[in-house]
Residue, then its C-alpha position, 0 to 999 in steps of 0.5 A: m471505544g467512546e468518542r475521540v476528539s482530535n486536532t486537525t486543521k482546515p484552510s481559513a478564508e485568508g488561505h492559512d491553516s487554522p486550528q480546528l477540533i473534529q469529532a472521530r466517528q468511524i473508519a471503513l476499512t478495505g483489505a484489513t487482513g493483508f501485509i499493509g490492511t493488517k498494520i493500518l488497522t492496528c494503526l488507526t485502532n491504537g490512535g482511537w478510531q473505531v474500524r469496520a472491517l472488510y474481510r472474506p470469509k473464504n475456507g470458513r475463515t473468521p477474524t481475530e476479535l479485536p478491540g474497536v474492530e467491527w469486521i463485515a464479511g463480503g468482497l469488493d463485488d458485494e454491494a449488500a456487505l459494502e454498504s454495511l461497511i461503509d454506512g455512516v462512516a466518516l471516512v473509508v480506506h480502501c487499501a484491498g487490491a489485487v497483486r497477483g494475476a495472468t490477464r488484464e481482466d484477473f486485475d481490473k476486476v479488483n483494483e479497478a471494478g472494486a475501487k469504483l464500487v466502493a467509491q459509488i457507495a461512499a458517494r451515495q451516503p446521506q454525508l459523505p465520507r471523505f475517501l482514501l485510496i491505497s494505490s501504488l507507485a506503479a500507476r504512475e508507469p500503467q503501460l508497464s503491466h496488467y497490475a500498473g495499468s489497473k492501479y492507474r485505472g482504479e485512480l480514474a475510476i474514483k475520481a470520475v464517480s462523483e464530483h462531490l466525493r473528497w478523495s485522496i491517493i497514496r501511492p507508496p513505493a516498495v512497502y517492506g517490513p515483518g510479513d512481507r512476502e515480496l522483499l523478505p526473500l531478498f532481504q533474506s539472501i543478504k543476510n546469507g551473504f548473496a543477492p540475486l539481482p534482475g538485470g544485473g541490479r540497475g536503476r533506482f527507487s523508493m523504499l517505505y516501511v509498513d509502519d510509516l505507511a499505516a502511520a501515513v494513513l492515520a495521519w490523513a484521517n486526522t487532517e481535513a487539508s488533503n482532498e483531491k490530491t495524489f501523494e506519492l511517500d517514500d522513506g525520506r532519503p534524497n533519490g532513493y537507493d539503487w542495489g549498491d545502497v541496498l546491500s551496502i546498507g544491508s552488509s553493515v545491518l545483516r552481515n557486521n559488514m561482511p560483503v554481499r555477493r552479487i548474483a546478476i539475473p540476466i532478463s532474458l532468463l527472468s523472462f523465459f521462467a516468466n513466460v512459463n510460469f503465465g502459461l501454467a498460470k493460464l492452464l492451470n487456473y492459478s494467480p501468477m506473481l512472476t509474469p512479463g508484466k511484473i519483469r518489466e516493473i521491477t527492471h524499471s530505471d526510475w521509481v524514485c519519489e519524495n513526499n514533500e507535498f504530503a509531509q507539508l499538509v499532514d502531520w507525518s513524517p518517516k521514522f524508518r530509513l532502511e537501517r533501522g528498517l531492516a533492523c527491525i525485521f530481523d529483531k521480529n523475525n529471528k527465525a527469518 
């Protein structure tokens, strides 16, 4: 792909935004083979950017050749691979992260140390690239779990790397869409007429369709007005959702307004299975998803956020509320 010229804005001397042209070069992307990273990769290349994408070459895996994409083999602890990934790029989007683990170290070695090394290499480039960390809304409550704490520590790490690094952080809430392995089973259950709800389904939360998150990253890439800020994003629904909202929308979209049966899962039962799974993971050396920390996350009462600040600085607005998101998922996943 050749050069790309895009409209962007920078603050003028009078404190107002004025149009300015920037020349697009290359973006370095980590986590490009994951659920969110795959969508970001497609959105960036469709938006006219060239992308260097990091992938882990485990089991001889070789990613598919894609227009505008240069694949770099390596991990977040491979300094040489990260140097090749970041050398000379205009932007770095760090999307890679660990969502499964039994110990704090399992998460920190990726979500903190990995983020720090990527930022350090970005900060020592002759021409510093802008840096975007895809974090998590869980970082707002670091005491809840090893995962939440590691995402918060990752944010602190990239901020401390260099006073000259032009960083931005995006904290998405629950992200869903085609290919999602966490929320899709719940949506499938709703489609089948029942919904297992942890702790009876209390609390409120925001949601974000994966295409909207990818579009937000593209919008960030196309503007200079978002440095040294942490943004929370959502789908634009005021005050988020509760489980009653989700079941009502699911009934309308997936079941032609047929009712959905609530099945309350007691927290004590969830905690029992989480502790058993946690113990087996340590014994058998696998990375668990269901842990005591995860139970504290999913039963936390307030995961509501809003995107006003990001939308004011960047040319982006969400296109998918839950109604449209569910319709798209099950249209694209007819076998789901």
